[in-house]
Each structure stands twice: as C-alpha cells, then as structure tokens.
ZAMARGU-4260 file (C-alpha; in steps of 0.2 Angstrom, whole numbers, plus 5000, padded with zeros to 4 digits):
<rodrens>
0) 4960/5039/5035 | 4972/5053/5039 | 4972/5070/5030 | 4988/5065/5023 | 4982/5048/5017
5) 4967/5056/5009 | 4978/5068/5000 | 4989/5053/4994 | 4973/5044/4988 | 4967/5060/4979
10) 4983/5059/4968 | 4978/5042/4961 | 4961/5050/4955 | 4972/5062/4945 | 4984/5048/4939
15) 4971/5036/4935 | 4972/5038/4917 | 4990/5043/4915 | 4997/5028/4925 | 4983/5016/4919
20) 4977/5013/4937 | 4961/5003/4936 | 4956/5006/4954 | 4962/5010/4972 | 4955/5003/4988
25) 4959/5007/5006 | 4964/4992/5017 | 4957/4980/5005 | 4969/4965/5007 | 4974/4957/5023
30) 4990/4947/5021 | 4996/4933/5033 | 5014/4935/5040 | 5014/4921/5052 | 5002/4911/5063
35) 4989/4924/5070 | 4999/4938/5062 | 4992/4949/5048 | 4995/4965/5040 | 4985/4977/5029
40) 4993/4989/5017 | 4986/5007/5017 | 4982/5006/4998 | 4979/4992/4986 | 4981/4998/4968
45) 4976/4988/4953 | 4984/4993/4937 | 4975/4992/4920 | 4986/4977/4916 | 4979/4967/4931
50) 4995/4969/4942 | 4993/4974/4960 | 5003/4986/4970 | 5003/4988/4989 | 5007/5005/4995
55) 5011/5008/5013 | 5013/5026/5020 | 5020/5031/5037 | 5024/5048/5044 | 5038/5040/5053
60) 5045/5022/5050 | 5047/5012/5066 | 5059/4997/5065 | 5044/4984/5067 | 5035/4992/5052
65) 5051/4990/5042 | 5052/4972/5046 | 5034/4969/5042 | 5035/4976/5025 | 5051/4966/5021
70) 5043/4950/5027 | 5027/4954/5017 | 5038/4957/5001 | 5047/4940/5004 | 5031/4930/5007
75) 5019/4938/4994 | 5022/4941/4975 | 5015/4959/4975 | 5024/4975/4971 | 5026/4984/4988
80) 5029/5002/4988 | 5033/5012/5004 | 5030/5031/5006 | 5036/5043/5018 | 5020/5054/5021
85) 5023/5072/5026 | 5011/5078/5040
</rodrens>
C-alpha cells in the first residue's frame, strides 16, 4: 500500500465510530467485469448496517480506470466511491 493509501485507511480508523464503519479491508473483493477480466477496489468498507462500499483511489485517473469503475458500477450492486489521492 502506498503512503497515501495508508493515510486514507487511517482516516477510517478515526471514522469507525462516527460513520458506523464495521470494518475496512484492502483488496478484499475481486469483481468480474468480463471473461478473464477482473478488478479489485483499493478498499472494501462494511458499514454497521451491513452495506458495502467500494473505494478506489488514484493519484491520476487514466481513461481505462474510469471505464473500469463505470462498468463495475453497472454490473454490481455496491456503492462505488472514487477518490483523487494527493501524493
């Protein structure tokens, strides 16, 4: 994990009680996009309510990464959040 990713993960330790975050895992879920094509989000966050959020952070968003996240959101019923990480 990059220093920036680690700092982002640390914010969830602080927010755990305030935002009702049950747990946070790094690259915990592999989602199928197409035949032999998979994607893993940087962070999988389970809320106290049982809902899942997928957070993907990038220092710079390339077009292919934008397409991947849109395809994932269309195919899977998770809440996807994209973050522009500052290096």
